N, C-alpha and C positions, 0 to 999 in steps of 0.2 A: 067484785071476788072478793072474797071472805080471806083475812089470810090464817094462815096454819100455824101461826107463833107470834108469840107476842116480846117485843124489845123487854130490858130488864127497868126503864122506865116504863114502859104501857104495864108490864105487870103489877111493878110497883101502885099504878093508881086502881090498875084493878082490883087487889087487895085492899087499900083504904078505902074503895067503896063498898065491897063486898063487908066489909067490917063494919063501916057504918049503916048496915042495913039493906045493902040493895041487893036486889034479886040477881042470881047468876045470867038467865036471858039478858035483863035489861045491861048487865055490864057489858054481857059479849055484843051486845048492837049496838052501845054506846062508842066501841074497841074494832066494828068491823071482822068477828071474827066466830068462829061457833062457840054454841053454848058448852061442846063439848070440851074445849081449850080453857075456858074458864074452870071447867070441873074439876081437870089434870091440876092446874096451879093452885087452884084451893085446897087441895090435896097435900102436894106437894107443900105447899109452905107448913102446911099442920102437922105434917110427919118432919120436915125437917128445919123447918121455922126460915129457908130460904125461897126467893122467887126464883133460883136458879136452877136449870134443866139439870135434872141427874146423867152422870155418862151412863152411857153402859146402852141408852135407851134406840131403841130402831136398830133395824135388820143387821146381824151381823155382817161383818167383809167375806167376801168368800175367797180370799185370797191373807196369807200371812204377808209380814215384812219379808221373811226371804224371800218369797215369791216373789212378791214385790220388784226389790230390787232383781232379780231374776231378768223380772219383764222389761225394764229400766235399764241391763245393761245389755240386753239385746237386742235394744231399739237400739241405744249408742252405737254396739258395734256397728249394727248392720242397719243403715236411717229409712235404707229405701223399704224395708218390709214393711209388710201391711199387717192391721190388725190379727186376720185371721193368722198367717201364718206363725206369729207369736203366740198366738193361741195353742199352735198346735206345739212350739218352740214347749211352752209350759207344761203341756199334758204330757209331754216325753217326758223332761223332765223329771216332775213330781206328783208322775198321776193325776195332779188336779187338773177338774173341765171348768172353763169360764165361759163366759159369750166374748164376742168380738168388741163390746161395746164395756165389757168389764176391762177389758185390756187399754180401749180406748181413754176408760177412768181413769187407772192407774196414772198412764203414762199421760195423760192431761193434771195429773197433781204434782208434776213437775212444771221444767221450764220449757219443757221438748214440745211443741208444738206443730203440728201438721203445714207443712210450707211447702209452694211450688220450687226445684232448684233453679239455681240460678244456671241461666242460658250460656253457654259461653264455645268460644272455637275452644277445639281439640290445639291443647299443646304439646311438643316433643321435649325431649331435655336437648335436642338445640334449641329448640325454639325459649324456651326458658335461660338459660344460657344466652342467648342474644338481649332477652328483654334487661337481667338483671345486670349485665353489663351497660347498657343505653341508661336506667335509669341510674347506675352509681356515679358514674358518670358528672350527672347531672343532679343528684343529691341537695346541692346549695341552692342551684337554681331560684331566686325568688324573681327581681325583676327582671331578667333576663330572657322571661316566655310573656313581656308584654313588646320583646320587639321579635316579635314568631309569628308568623301566617299558616291558621290552622287549615289545611284544603281535605277537599272529598268529592265522592262524587255520590251519586247515591241515584235509586230507582224509584220513581212513585208510580201506581196502576192508576188506575181511573177509579175499580171496584178494590177496594180497601178489604181483607181478611184479617184484619185486626179482631186479636182474639180477647182483646179489654171491652170491646160492646157489652154493656151491658143492657137490659131491658127489668123493668119494672110488669110482673104478672104474679097473679091467684096459684095457687098451688092444684096444680090439676092440668093447668095450661100449656106445659112445657110445646106440646107440638101444632097449636094452632099457630096460624100463619102470620099473625102480627107478632111473635116470640121467636121466628125464627129466622137466624141468619142462612144467608146463602150464601154459596162457597161459589168463587166464579175465579179459577186461577187463572192471572194474565187474562181475564176478560176485559174486552176493551181496550189492551195495549197498558204501555208506560210508557215514561219517560225519563231519560236521563238527564238531570241534572248536575251540575258541582255549583259552589260555592268554597270562599274564604273568609276566614274568622279572623277577626284579632283583638287585642284591647281596645275598645271604644269606638269600634267599626268594625263592617262587612263590605267583602268585596259586592256586586251585582252577579244576582242569579245567571248564571249561564244556562239554557236548554239545550242542550246537544238532540237536533236532530236527529243523528243514525248514532248506531255507535263509534269508544271516542277509539282514534289510533295517533297512534303518536304524529302525524302531521295534526290533526284536530288540535290536539294538548299543547305543541309549539306554536301554533299561527294564533289559534284564537285566546288560550287561556292564559300561557307564559307570556307572549309578546303582548296581547292585548288588554289581559285584566291585570298579570303578578306584574308587568314593571311598571304600571299605571299605579298601582297601588302601594309598590313596596316604599314609594319616598312620604308616606305615612310614619312608616317605622324607622327608620334612618335616623342612625348613620350604621347602626346595627340588626338589616333586618335579614331572618333567617323565613326561610320557607322550608311548609312539612308539606309531604304530601308519604301516598303507601307505596306500595312496592307492587302498584299493579304494571302490565305489560308497557304500555304506553309510555309510562311515566318514567320506565326505563330506559326507555330507549339512549342507543348515542347522539342520536341528532335533539335530542330533548334536553341532555346531560351539558353539547357541547354548546346550545344554545346558551345553557346558565351561565355554563362559564363565560361564557363572550359577553354578558349581563351583569355578569360583577355577581352574579346571586347567589347567599350561600345558603345551601340545601340541606336542609335539619333531614338527616334519613330518619325515617322509624320500623322499627323492627318486626320482623312479618308476624303478623295476626298481634297486632297487639291496638286491635279500637280502644281498647279502654284508656288507653296511652292519646288519643287524639282527640280532643273534646268537642270536636265536631260533630262526632257520631250523633251525642246528645241535640245537638242542636238538630239534625233531621228528624229525633223523634217529635222535636217542636214545632218545627214543619207539616210532619205527619196528623200531628193532631191540629192543626190549625187548617190542614186541607180535608180533614175528616169532617171536621165541624162547620164545613161553611157552607150557609144557605144560599140560593141552592146548592146543590153535591152537584159538581160538573158530570156530566152524562158521555163526552165525549175528548176526544183528546182535542181538539179545536177548543174546545173549554179551556182544559187545563194550560196551554203555553199561556196565555195571557193572566191568566189565574196565579199562577204560583208564585212569579217575580214580586205581584204586589203583596202577599200571604208570608213572604222570606222578606221584604224590608217593613212589614207591620208586625216582624216579630219583636220582643224586650231587648232593647240593647245589655240593659243589667241582669237581665239572663243568662243573658250571650256572655257579658263580663264574669259573671261567677264560676261558667264554665273554663273560663280561661285561668282566673285564678285557683280554679282548684286544681292543677298541674302540680305544683309543690304537692299534695298529698296523693295524688297518684303514682308519685313518680316513687315516695314514698313507701306506701304501700305494698309497691311492688314492687321493690325491695327489702321490704322484710317478706313478705311472703319468697325470697330468693328467686324472684322472675316468673313467679304461680300468677294466678289468675286473680282477679281487686274486687269489689261491687261496683265497680262502676261499670 
């Protein structure tokens, strides 16, 4: 494909060849441009003595500097407004009519880009206040995080409907069966799993055959797993779990007290303050990428513990080592959401 413009170095080469007696068509062929490009360059050089393109060439802008500022200001004020709405705002304010594509071009001339919004849980004032207090209490924690076991449950389905799936396809083939991702809400069933991570290690993956109850949590999780792994983190072992109903049952609290296990309470609606949430993402990706994909729950039960054990421990450690930054960012945001 022929170029439409010449770099300053190429333009100087072209002028040198022309002055040496070369024909415009030969110069254009050597530089892979059309003859009209060389012709304009020659005329410009004869008129101005320079190969630099003259200012003001090309189609004039459809908007003024003031109108550009208005568009950018509206985009910043209402980040969810689309180009058609911004176009209407400009027309109403100035009487200037432009296309949505022009609006997009003006916005892209700044640092603003169209991005998917961060998905987060809703936080009330009470939630933010509790999160802020929790983080301020632990702002100076560094080595203390190496004594914490971070735990949580998660559900994994046989058929994943993750929106991060991508396909390679040609234009106009979007509806072909090969390029369609079918959505199967809960098709094939799901499995609840529990896991804990700590600096330098992880617990075994517990597969819950039915819904988690306080009895199961006490017997199978606290007694059989947590109490056995606590010695990896002694003498200052701390146990972190969320506010799920089975976790906060009286029998569970009493059992932790009997075992002498210090519970580190996590504020409500704070998945960003528990790094194990990202460990679940790692497990989910490993499950999706596994070949052949499991087609039934009975195939998932033996597979998930294997995938969990194969996760990179260094990556898990990085999640835990990010806790000081998570806490600091949450405190700086006055208990608001973080990017984690």
